[in-house]
Each structure stands twice: as structure tokens, then as C-alpha cells.
C-alpha positions as CSV (number, residue, x, y, z in Angstrom):
1,X,-8.9,11.3,3.3
2,X,-5.2,11.6,2.9
3,X,-4.9,15.4,3.2
4,X,-3.4,15.2,6.6
5,X,-1.5,12.0,6.2
6,X,2.1,11.4,5.1
7,X,2.7,9.2,2.1
8,X,4.2,5.8,2.8
9,X,7.0,5.3,0.3
10,X,8.1,1.7,-0.3
11,X,11.8,1.1,-0.7
12,X,14.1,-2.0,-1.0
13,X,14.0,-2.8,2.7
14,X,11.2,-5.2,4.0
15,X,8.6,-3.3,6.0
16,X,5.5,-4.7,7.7
17,X,2.3,-2.9,7.1
18,X,-1.4,-3.2,7.9
19,X,-4.0,-1.8,5.7
20,X,-6.5,0.2,7.8
21,X,-9.0,1.5,5.1
22,X,-10.7,0.5,2.0
23,X,-9.4,2.1,-1.3
24,X,-10.3,5.6,-2.2
25,X,-9.0,8.0,-4.8
26,X,-6.6,11.0,-4.6
27,X,-6.5,13.7,-7.2
28,X,-3.1,14.6,-8.4
29,X,-1.5,16.0,-11.6
30,X,-2.0,12.6,-13.3
31,X,-5.7,12.4,-12.5
32,X,-7.3,10.2,-9.8
33,X,-5.0,7.6,-8.3
34,X,-6.2,4.9,-5.9
35,X,-4.8,4.7,-2.3
36,X,-5.3,3.1,1.1
37,X,-4.3,4.0,4.6
38,X,-1.7,1.9,6.3
39,X,-0.1,1.5,9.7
40,X,3.6,0.9,9.3
41,X,5.6,-1.2,11.8
42,X,7.0,0.8,14.7
43,X,5.1,4.0,13.7
44,X,2.1,5.3,15.7
45,X,0.5,7.4,13.0
46,X,-1.4,6.2,9.8
47,X,0.0,7.0,6.4
48,X,-1.4,6.6,3.0
49,X,0.0,4.4,0.1
50,X,-0.8,4.6,-3.5
51,X,-1.9,1.1,-4.9
52,X,-2.0,1.7,-8.6
53,X,1.2,0.0,-9.8
54,X,0.3,-3.4,-11.4
55,X,3.1,-5.3,-9.5
56,X,1.3,-4.0,-6.3
57,X,-2.3,-4.2,-7.3
58,X,-2.3,-7.8,-8.6
59,X,-1.1,-9.4,-5.3
60,X,-3.1,-7.0,-3.2
61,X,-6.2,-8.2,-5.0
62,X,-5.4,-11.8,-4.2
63,X,-4.9,-10.9,-0.5
64,X,-8.2,-9.0,-0.6
65,X,-10.0,-12.0,-1.9
66,X,-8.6,-14.1,0.9
67,X,-9.7,-11.5,3.4
68,X,-13.4,-11.7,2.7
69,X,-13.1,-9.2,-0.2
70,X,-11.9,-6.4,2.2
71,X,-8.6,-4.5,2.0
72,X,-8.9,-3.4,5.7
73,X,-7.0,-5.8,8.0
74,X,-4.6,-7.2,5.5
75,X,-1.1,-7.5,7.1
76,X,1.8,-7.9,4.8
77,X,5.5,-7.3,4.2
78,X,6.4,-5.1,1.3
79,X,9.4,-3.8,-0.5
80,X,10.7,-2.8,-4.0
81,X,13.1,-4.9,-5.9
82,X,15.5,-1.9,-6.1
83,X,15.8,1.9,-5.7
84,X,14.7,2.4,-9.3
85,X,11.5,4.4,-9.7
86,X,10.1,1.6,-12.0
87,X,11.2,-1.3,-9.8
88,X,8.5,-4.0,-9.1
89,X,7.0,-4.5,-5.8
90,X,7.4,-7.7,-3.7
91,X,4.7,-8.6,-1.1
92,X,4.4,-11.4,1.4
93,X,1.2,-11.9,3.5
94,X,1.7,-12.1,7.2
């Protein structure tokens, strides 16, 4: 699913995104990693985003429960706490 999509990389700036797919897996050098397709504010093309970090997966699961157990259609603001690779994610539902 993501072969032709660019990866959305989260950084410390708040960005608004909408999830436009249900999770699927991508095979990379670490094995299979879950991902979803997203539309990022002010961009006209879909991108994919990995959803495996715990600080991202746990709040996303709560948003999914509130969205009739679907990822598709979730709208949120997202950023990382810092530029560090291990920085935690911060999410706010829109």
C-alpha cells in the first residue's frame, strides 16, 4: 500500500492530519511494522505514517475506540516532544 507514498515524519511542530486507511503492515529491515495512510494539512497527496511507537499507539487506540473502532476518519494534531529520535509523541483529537 505504501510503495508509492512518501513517509510522513512527525517533528516538534504541531501538524493536523486525517487518517485515511485502516492499519496495514510494511516489511522493512526490522520486520513488519504497522502503518496507516494520512492526509496532512495543506498537502494534496496522501502519505503513510508508522504507528508502532507506544506513545503514538496508545492514544491512537483511544481515538479509534471513540471512532466506532475505526482508524479511518480520525482527525488529530500531532507532534514530537523534541527532535530526538526517541522523543515521545503528543496527540490532540480534533
